[in-house]
TITOR-128049 format. One record per atom (N, C-alpha, C): residue number from 1; atom name; x, y, z. Coordinates in nm, 3 decimals. Layout:
// residues N
NUM, CA, X, Y, Z
...
This chain:
// residues 116
1, N, 0.085, -0.118, 0.000
1, CA, 0.000, 0.000, 0.000
1, C, 0.089, 0.124, 0.000
2, N, 0.053, 0.220, -0.079
2, CA, 0.123, 0.348, -0.085
2, C, 0.023, 0.456, -0.043
3, N, 0.056, 0.528, 0.064
3, CA, -0.034, 0.629, 0.118
3, C, 0.031, 0.766, 0.106
4, N, -0.029, 0.852, 0.025
4, CA, 0.019, 0.990, 0.011
4, C, -0.040, 1.070, 0.128
5, N, 0.045, 1.105, 0.221
5, CA, 0.001, 1.168, 0.345
5, C, -0.072, 1.300, 0.319
6, N, -0.025, 1.377, 0.224
6, CA, -0.089, 1.507, 0.195
6, C, -0.235, 1.488, 0.158
7, N, -0.269, 1.380, 0.087
7, CA, -0.408, 1.355, 0.049
7, C, -0.493, 1.311, 0.169
8, N, -0.431, 1.248, 0.267
8, CA, -0.504, 1.198, 0.383
8, C, -0.515, 1.301, 0.495
9, N, -0.409, 1.382, 0.510
9, CA, -0.400, 1.472, 0.625
9, C, -0.390, 1.618, 0.584
10, N, -0.321, 1.643, 0.474
10, CA, -0.293, 1.780, 0.432
10, C, -0.145, 1.809, 0.444
11, N, -0.106, 1.935, 0.426
11, CA, 0.037, 1.969, 0.424
11, C, 0.100, 1.981, 0.563
12, N, 0.021, 1.968, 0.669
12, CA, 0.073, 1.978, 0.805
12, C, 0.039, 1.853, 0.883
13, N, 0.140, 1.782, 0.930
13, CA, 0.123, 1.662, 1.011
13, C, 0.166, 1.696, 1.153
14, N, 0.073, 1.747, 1.230
14, CA, 0.107, 1.801, 1.361
14, C, 0.025, 1.736, 1.473
15, N, -0.105, 1.724, 1.454
15, CA, -0.192, 1.685, 1.565
15, C, -0.212, 1.534, 1.574
16, N, -0.242, 1.491, 1.696
16, CA, -0.258, 1.348, 1.722
16, C, -0.376, 1.288, 1.647
17, N, -0.481, 1.366, 1.625
17, CA, -0.598, 1.312, 1.554
17, C, -0.562, 1.271, 1.411
18, N, -0.479, 1.349, 1.345
18, CA, -0.434, 1.312, 1.210
18, C, -0.344, 1.190, 1.216
19, N, -0.259, 1.183, 1.316
19, CA, -0.175, 1.065, 1.333
19, C, -0.258, 0.940, 1.356
20, N, -0.364, 0.954, 1.435
20, CA, -0.453, 0.840, 1.462
20, C, -0.520, 0.792, 1.333
21, N, -0.554, 0.886, 1.246
21, CA, -0.616, 0.850, 1.118
21, C, -0.520, 0.765, 1.034
22, N, -0.391, 0.803, 1.032
22, CA, -0.292, 0.727, 0.957
22, C, -0.272, 0.589, 1.021
23, N, -0.262, 0.586, 1.153
23, CA, -0.249, 0.460, 1.224
23, C, -0.363, 0.364, 1.186
24, N, -0.485, 0.415, 1.189
24, CA, -0.601, 0.331, 1.156
24, C, -0.593, 0.276, 1.014
25, N, -0.535, 0.354, 0.924
25, CA, -0.526, 0.311, 0.784
25, C, -0.419, 0.205, 0.761
26, N, -0.315, 0.203, 0.846
26, CA, -0.201, 0.115, 0.817
26, C, -0.180, 0.003, 0.918
27, N, -0.239, 0.011, 1.034
27, CA, -0.211, -0.084, 1.140
27, C, -0.234, -0.230, 1.100
28, N, -0.351, -0.261, 1.054
28, CA, -0.382, -0.401, 1.020
28, C, -0.294, -0.454, 0.908
29, N, -0.265, -0.368, 0.810
29, CA, -0.178, -0.411, 0.701
29, C, -0.041, -0.451, 0.754
30, N, 0.018, -0.365, 0.836
30, CA, 0.150, -0.395, 0.892
30, C, 0.145, -0.516, 0.983
31, N, 0.042, -0.525, 1.063
31, CA, 0.025, -0.638, 1.155
31, C, 0.018, -0.770, 1.079
32, N, -0.039, -0.765, 0.958
32, CA, -0.050, -0.885, 0.874
32, C, 0.075, -0.909, 0.789
33, N, 0.176, -0.825, 0.804
33, CA, 0.302, -0.845, 0.733
33, C, 0.310, -0.779, 0.597
34, N, 0.215, -0.691, 0.566
34, CA, 0.217, -0.620, 0.439
34, C, 0.307, -0.497, 0.448
35, N, 0.370, -0.464, 0.338
35, CA, 0.453, -0.344, 0.331
35, C, 0.366, -0.222, 0.308
36, N, 0.397, -0.115, 0.379
36, CA, 0.324, 0.011, 0.365
36, C, 0.426, 0.122, 0.339
37, N, 0.397, 0.205, 0.240
37, CA, 0.480, 0.322, 0.211
37, C, 0.402, 0.447, 0.249
38, N, 0.463, 0.528, 0.335
38, CA, 0.407, 0.659, 0.368
38, C, 0.486, 0.762, 0.290
39, N, 0.418, 0.832, 0.200
39, CA, 0.482, 0.930, 0.114
39, C, 0.448, 1.070, 0.164
40, N, 0.550, 1.144, 0.208
40, CA, 0.531, 1.276, 0.266
40, C, 0.552, 1.387, 0.164
41, N, 0.545, 1.355, 0.037
41, CA, 0.558, 1.457, -0.067
41, C, 0.449, 1.563, -0.048
42, N, 0.491, 1.690, -0.042
42, CA, 0.396, 1.799, -0.026
42, C, 0.365, 1.835, 0.117
43, N, 0.423, 1.762, 0.214
43, CA, 0.401, 1.794, 0.355
43, C, 0.509, 1.892, 0.398
44, N, 0.468, 2.005, 0.453
44, CA, 0.564, 2.109, 0.486
44, C, 0.592, 2.122, 0.635
45, N, 0.504, 2.069, 0.720
45, CA, 0.524, 2.078, 0.865
45, C, 0.484, 1.947, 0.930
46, N, 0.555, 1.916, 1.038
46, CA, 0.523, 1.795, 1.113
46, C, 0.570, 1.813, 1.256
47, N, 0.513, 1.731, 1.346
47, CA, 0.550, 1.736, 1.486
47, C, 0.538, 1.597, 1.547
48, N, 0.605, 1.579, 1.659
48, CA, 0.608, 1.446, 1.720
48, C, 0.471, 1.393, 1.762
49, N, 0.373, 1.475, 1.806
49, CA, 0.242, 1.415, 1.839
49, C, 0.182, 1.338, 1.721
50, N, 0.197, 1.391, 1.602
50, CA, 0.148, 1.319, 1.484
50, C, 0.216, 1.184, 1.471
51, N, 0.350, 1.184, 1.479
51, CA, 0.424, 1.059, 1.461
51, C, 0.403, 0.963, 1.577
52, N, 0.384, 1.015, 1.699
52, CA, 0.356, 0.926, 1.813
52, C, 0.230, 0.845, 1.788
53, N, 0.128, 0.910, 1.735
53, CA, 0.003, 0.840, 1.712
53, C, 0.005, 0.759, 1.583
54, N, 0.067, 0.811, 1.479
54, CA, 0.069, 0.741, 1.350
54, C, 0.161, 0.619, 1.353
55, N, 0.277, 0.632, 1.419
55, CA, 0.379, 0.529, 1.412
55, C, 0.413, 0.469, 1.548
56, N, 0.429, 0.551, 1.649
56, CA, 0.473, 0.502, 1.779
56, C, 0.386, 0.393, 1.836
57, N, 0.255, 0.409, 1.827
57, CA, 0.167, 0.309, 1.887
57, C, 0.161, 0.178, 1.809
58, N, 0.217, 0.177, 1.689
58, CA, 0.226, 0.051, 1.615
58, C, 0.310, -0.052, 1.691
59, N, 0.400, -0.003, 1.775
59, CA, 0.488, -0.092, 1.849
59, C, 0.417, -0.162, 1.965
60, N, 0.289, -0.136, 1.984
60, CA, 0.210, -0.213, 2.080
60, C, 0.209, -0.360, 2.043
61, N, 0.201, -0.388, 1.914
61, CA, 0.191, -0.528, 1.872
61, C, 0.271, -0.562, 1.747
62, N, 0.364, -0.475, 1.709
62, CA, 0.456, -0.501, 1.598
62, C, 0.596, -0.473, 1.650
63, N, 0.688, -0.564, 1.629
63, CA, 0.824, -0.543, 1.680
63, C, 0.892, -0.429, 1.604
64, N, 0.991, -0.372, 1.667
64, CA, 1.066, -0.264, 1.604
64, C, 1.130, -0.311, 1.473
65, N, 1.186, -0.430, 1.473
65, CA, 1.249, -0.483, 1.351
65, C, 1.147, -0.500, 1.239
66, N, 1.032, -0.554, 1.273
66, CA, 0.927, -0.573, 1.171
66, C, 0.878, -0.438, 1.120
67, N, 0.859, -0.343, 1.210
67, CA, 0.813, -0.211, 1.169
67, C, 0.914, -0.147, 1.074
68, N, 1.039, -0.153, 1.109
68, CA, 1.143, -0.093, 1.023
68, C, 1.154, -0.165, 0.889
69, N, 1.120, -0.293, 0.887
69, CA, 1.125, -0.369, 0.763
69, C, 1.004, -0.340, 0.674
70, N, 0.887, -0.327, 0.734
70, CA, 0.761, -0.317, 0.658
70, C, 0.718, -0.173, 0.627
71, N, 0.760, -0.078, 0.709
71, CA, 0.716, 0.060, 0.691
71, C, 0.823, 0.138, 0.615
72, N, 0.788, 0.184, 0.497
72, CA, 0.878, 0.262, 0.413
72, C, 0.832, 0.407, 0.416
73, N, 0.924, 0.496, 0.446
73, CA, 0.891, 0.638, 0.453
73, C, 0.966, 0.710, 0.342
74, N, 0.890, 0.781, 0.259
74, CA, 0.949, 0.852, 0.144
74, C, 0.922, 1.001, 0.155
75, N, 1.012, 1.079, 0.095
75, CA, 0.997, 1.224, 0.080
75, C, 0.977, 1.297, 0.212
76, N, 1.048, 1.251, 0.314
76, CA, 1.048, 1.319, 0.443
76, C, 1.189, 1.373, 0.464
77, N, 1.198, 1.501, 0.496
77, CA, 1.331, 1.562, 0.509
77, C, 1.405, 1.507, 0.631
78, N, 1.530, 1.547, 0.645
78, CA, 1.617, 1.493, 0.751
78, C, 1.562, 1.521, 0.890
79, N, 1.508, 1.639, 0.911
79, CA, 1.448, 1.670, 1.042
79, C, 1.332, 1.577, 1.073
80, N, 1.249, 1.553, 0.975
80, CA, 1.137, 1.461, 0.993
80, C, 1.182, 1.321, 1.021
81, N, 1.286, 1.278, 0.953
81, CA, 1.340, 1.143, 0.976
81, C, 1.395, 1.128, 1.117
82, N, 1.458, 1.234, 1.166
82, CA, 1.508, 1.231, 1.304
82, C, 1.394, 1.217, 1.404
83, N, 1.285, 1.288, 1.380
83, CA, 1.169, 1.279, 1.469
83, C, 1.111, 1.138, 1.464
84, N, 1.096, 1.082, 1.345
84, CA, 1.041, 0.947, 1.332
84, C, 1.131, 0.846, 1.403
85, N, 1.261, 0.857, 1.384
85, CA, 1.353, 0.764, 1.450
85, C, 1.343, 0.775, 1.601
86, N, 1.334, 0.897, 1.652
86, CA, 1.323, 0.917, 1.797
86, C, 1.192, 0.858, 1.849
87, N, 1.083, 0.879, 1.776
87, CA, 0.953, 0.824, 1.816
87, C, 0.959, 0.672, 1.821
88, N, 1.019, 0.610, 1.720
88, CA, 1.028, 0.464, 1.717
88, C, 1.116, 0.414, 1.831
89, N, 1.229, 0.476, 1.853
89, CA, 1.318, 0.434, 1.962
89, C, 1.249, 0.446, 2.098
90, N, 1.183, 0.559, 2.122
90, CA, 1.115, 0.579, 2.250
90, C, 1.000, 0.480, 2.269
91, N, 0.922, 0.459, 2.165
91, CA, 0.809, 0.367, 2.174
91, C, 0.858, 0.223, 2.192
92, N, 0.966, 0.186, 2.124
92, CA, 1.021, 0.051, 2.139
92, C, 1.068, 0.029, 2.282
93, N, 1.134, 0.128, 2.339
93, CA, 1.179, 0.115, 2.478
93, C, 1.060, 0.107, 2.572
94, N, 0.962, 0.191, 2.551
94, CA, 0.843, 0.193, 2.636
94, C, 0.770, 0.059, 2.632
95, N, 0.748, 0.006, 2.513
95, CA, 0.671, -0.118, 2.499
95, C, 0.754, -0.242, 2.530
96, N, 0.885, -0.229, 2.525
96, CA, 0.970, -0.345, 2.546
96, C, 1.028, -0.360, 2.685
97, N, 1.012, -0.260, 2.770
97, CA, 1.074, -0.261, 2.902
97, C, 0.968, -0.221, 3.005
98, N, 0.916, -0.319, 3.076
98, CA, 0.807, -0.294, 3.172
98, C, 0.849, -0.199, 3.284
99, N, 0.974, -0.207, 3.328
99, CA, 1.022, -0.115, 3.433
99, C, 1.021, 0.028, 3.382
100, N, 1.072, 0.048, 3.261
100, CA, 1.073, 0.181, 3.199
100, C, 0.930, 0.231, 3.180
101, N, 0.841, 0.141, 3.136
101, CA, 0.701, 0.177, 3.115
101, C, 0.638, 0.226, 3.245
102, N, 0.666, 0.158, 3.356
102, CA, 0.609, 0.199, 3.484
102, C, 0.663, 0.335, 3.526
103, N, 0.792, 0.359, 3.506
103, CA, 0.851, 0.488, 3.541
103, C, 0.784, 0.601, 3.462
104, N, 0.770, 0.581, 3.331
104, CA, 0.707, 0.683, 3.246
104, C, 0.562, 0.704, 3.288
105, N, 0.489, 0.596, 3.311
105, CA, 0.348, 0.608, 3.351
105, C, 0.335, 0.681, 3.484
106, N, 0.425, 0.651, 3.579
106, CA, 0.421, 0.719, 3.709
106, C, 0.449, 0.869, 3.694
107, N, 0.547, 0.903, 3.611
107, CA, 0.579, 1.045, 3.588
107, C, 0.460, 1.117, 3.524
108, N, 0.400, 1.056, 3.423
108, CA, 0.286, 1.118, 3.357
108, C, 0.167, 1.134, 3.452
109, N, 0.146, 1.033, 3.536
109, CA, 0.038, 1.042, 3.633
109, C, 0.063, 1.156, 3.732
110, N, 0.187, 1.169, 3.780
110, CA, 0.221, 1.275, 3.872
110, C, 0.203, 1.412, 3.806
111, N, 0.247, 1.426, 3.682
111, CA, 0.232, 1.553, 3.611
111, C, 0.084, 1.588, 3.593
112, N, 0.002, 1.489, 3.565
112, CA, -0.142, 1.513, 3.550
112, C, -0.203, 1.562, 3.681
113, N, -0.162, 1.504, 3.794
113, CA, -0.211, 1.546, 3.924
113, C, -0.169, 1.690, 3.955
114, N, -0.046, 1.723, 3.920
114, CA, 0.006, 1.856, 3.949
114, C, -0.061, 1.964, 3.863
115, N, -0.110, 1.927, 3.746
115, CA, -0.173, 2.025, 3.659
115, C, -0.320, 2.050, 3.695
116, N, -0.376, 1.967, 3.780
116, CA, -0.517, 1.985, 3.821
116, C, -0.534, 2.097, 3.920
């Protein structure tokens, strides 16, 4: 499957809702072992919340190696690639290390309490 992100989301990939839309479109395909190409041609802005939802949560049930093998990213500049790599690394650590996951969850819970 080849997905032109600009047609699905527009020229800005910033918010989590758009990332969730991409996740929904590609998750089952990747889970079934199909190759997916995300083409960022025409996308001018992006942020980590988009990538966290579009790609990071794929690591809930797809290994990092499988994700890197099956997910092809095209026409994303170097800054975007760095963000994607960081999102994948962080998500892989979170989903692969229960101790790390608990630490992160505890910190987020504490921050939520402090913001109330």
